[in-house]
Phi, psi and omega in degrees: 000133180267148177284145178288136178239153180074160178243138176262128176278117182265343178198146172242121183246134173291159176242172176300336177273119181295348179259018179223141175229145179252124180259113179270127186255168182284351179197166181301144179254333178218152176276327179236145178305142179224128181238135181232114183276348177193174183298325180297325179291341183260010186303329181262010181236107187303311183294315178299320177300319178292323177294321177292342176289349177278124180300125178108344178285127185249320180212158179223145171226122177251125185217113179052254184252030181216157174231125174259125181250125172261131180259161171288133180308137178096346178280133184288130178295326183304314180287315182299316180303313181299315183291320177298315179299321179296315180297315180296322180294332182264002183291000000 
């Protein structure tokens, strides 16, 4: 039996913050909540590091089966959504 790879985004939900979106995944991504206020905080977390590699990602929160991405103000969600989904799919 092969292990499942990558995460499928089943829903993208807006949050009360216009600079944050919540990506609901097909399965849990973390056992314990993990918050990263910048790329340096994610140095020991491979997936968070790859998400910070996307231009415009400012902060991350991983909680059970979701990832909340905070963008830098002014960065277009259309581009960011596509790139976040690509990184998660390859995780």
